[in-house]
N, C-alpha and C positions, 0 to 999 in steps of 0.2 A: 278774154276772160273778164265779160263784164258780171256786173254784181247778179244780176238776174239770170243770165244763162249758165254762170258755173256756180255762185254761193248758194242763192236760192232754190232754184230748181235740185239741185243736190241737196240742199236741206229738206223740199216738199218730199222727194224722191225715199230719203233714207227714216223720215216718219210713215210714210204710208208702209214699209216696209216693215219697221218696228211693232204699227198697231195692224199690221197684216192687213189692210183693208184699202183699196185704189180706191175706193169713191170717200175716202175721209176729207179730201180737201175743195176750197170753193178758194177762187183767185175772185176776190172781191173789188175790183178793181172800177171796172164800173157800175152804171147807177142801178140795171136793173140786178144785177147781183144782190142788191140789199135786199129786192124780196124774196131768192134762194134764201136769204138769211133770215126771212122774218121782220125784218127791221121796220119799225115804222118811219125812223129817223136816223141820222149815223149817230146823234144826239147816244142812242143805247147802243150800248155794250157789253147788254145779258141781252143774249138769244132766246129768248123767251117761249118761241117756236120747238126748240129741242129741251128746254128746262121743265116744264110742266108732265107734256108726254115722260121726261125720265122721270120725274118724281112720283107720278102715277106709278110706274113698273117697280121702282122700288118702295113703297109705301103705298103696298095694297090695298090696305084697310082701312084706308082715310080717307074722309069724303074731297072730294076735287073743291068746293069751298074753303077745305081748312089747308088745303095746298097753295090754294091760291092767296092765302095768308102769306105764306109763309114764302112765295113769288114775290109779294110787295114790300115783306120786309126784307128779303135780301136786294132786291131794287130799288127801295128808297133814297130821295137824296141826299148824300152825306157830307154834304159839300161844306155846311157849316162849321163841319171837326176838321184839325188836320188829318193832312194823307197816310199818318202813321196811327194815328188812333181809328178813323176807319178803315184799314187792311185792319189793324187788331178785331174791331168789331165783326169784320166779314169772316175772317180767319177763322173766331172761335163760331162764328154759326156751320162754318163748312167743316170744320170740326167736330163739333156737339152736335148740331140740328138746332130746328126750332120748335118751342113747344106751343101745342094749338088743344084747345078745350073745344070739345065734339060731345054730341050728346049720347051718350050710352044708350044699349037697349031696353034697360028698364026708365030711360029719360032721365036720368041724372048725368050734369057733365063729369069729363071725363076730362085727362091729360095727357096727350099724343106725341111723341116727339116726330116730326117731321127730318129726313135724311136727305140731305144735298146728293150724298156719291154713296152709292153702295163700295165702301170697303173690304167685303169679306168675297166680291165676284166681282171684279174689277170688266167683265165680257158684259156686266147688267148697266154700265155706265156709256153715254155717245160721247165718243171723241171725235174732235173736231176739228182741222190743219186749215185756218182763211190765211191768206198772203193780199197785201193791197188792201189793208183791211182802216178802210178812212173813220175819221172818230171826229166827230165834232164838235169843239171845248166851248167856254162862253165868246170867246174871241177870235178863236184859232181852230184852222182843219190840218188835221196831219194824219198821214197814212205810215202806220208802221209794219214792217216787210210781212211777220209772220206772227199772229197769236195764236195760240193751242188753248180750243176750249173742253173742258169736260163736262157734259149735260149742256152746255149753254153758257157756261161762267168760267172767263176769261182766263187761264188762272199762269201761262207762260205768255212772257216776249222773248222774239228773238229779233234782233237786229242785225243785219248782214250787210258788208261791206265787201267790194270789190278785193282782190290777194293783192293789191298793191297799196293795200288806203290804211293807216293805221287802226289797232282797235280804240286807240284814246279818241279816236274823231267820234265813233260808235258812240262810244260812251258821251263826251262834251256835245256834241253838235245831235245830237238825236235824242237819248236817253232825257239827259238832265232837262232837255226842251220840253220831252212829251210829259214828263212830271209837273210840270208849270203851265203846259198849252190843253192838256185832256188827264187830269187828275183822276178822275172816274174809272180810266181804263186802268188807274192802279189800285182801285181799294181793294180789288178782287186777286191781285198779283200773288204769286208764291217764290217767284224767281225769273231770274232777269241771260239768258245767254244773246251773248256778243260775238261775232264771227267776221272773219274775214276768209272762210274757208283752210284757212295755215293756222291760226292763231284764233284760239275758241277757250273762250272764259264765264262764267257764271257768276254770278254774284246775285245779291237782296236788293227790294227795294229801297235799302236807305243805305247801301253800300256805296263808297268812295270807288277812284277807278282803283286804287290801289287794292282796296278787300275784292277785286273780280278775280279770281283764281281758275287755274284748270279743272278738269274733273276727268282722272289720268283710270279708273275702275270702273266696270260692267255690272257683272255679278258678284265679285267677293275682292277679297285685298289679297288672295289670292291671285291675280290676274296680271298680267306684265300690264305695265303701265304707259301707258299708250294715251296720247294728244291732241288726237286726230278728231274730226268736227262727226264722224258717226260715234266715237266715245261717249261725249259728250251729251249727247242725243240720246242714245241708248239708254247710256247710264241713270241720266235725271227725266227723259221723258216717259 
């Protein structure tokens, strides 16, 4: 009943099932896996290899140089901001898009909005599950268990423990530590799942442990209440 064999592999299997894609997972434990992800170094948490092609697909009428401006904006250093302020800035970009000026056919400039996600057609986005994702901070290196990316943007963090471990350990020993040591991963975060395979809870970036709660429904309020790992993954992810 080890963390990897029981909980992490089950989680990855469920995500593959949810996204209906056997190839959506990369185990990034080894050095060569950084090349697979297109990272120049382990300080990068946005995967540009997936982001720019996704932006081209979602925004076909916008020139590539304008799309690259959007990539630069969302990946720029926000370490001078508080973690919460950086997260709010990114959330607004993800929700509303980024305005760029481009030349119109008549020679004048016009404003276009670059969308980071296709909310209308989910299949138009790239979904990637990365396990053992090394991240280098200013002074420390950490390795979160599972990070879920949409169009190369790390939206969800899953911290997993063996079934005999307490979820308090996942929060106290890992989540709080990550926010201190690799805060730039959390600039993009939309939610955190902590699980030991038996207990499964969801919280936000700023939630103290007592505000992490179970997720009991998948499709509607009419569903029977369940608190298992499949319910929290299918319901949120």
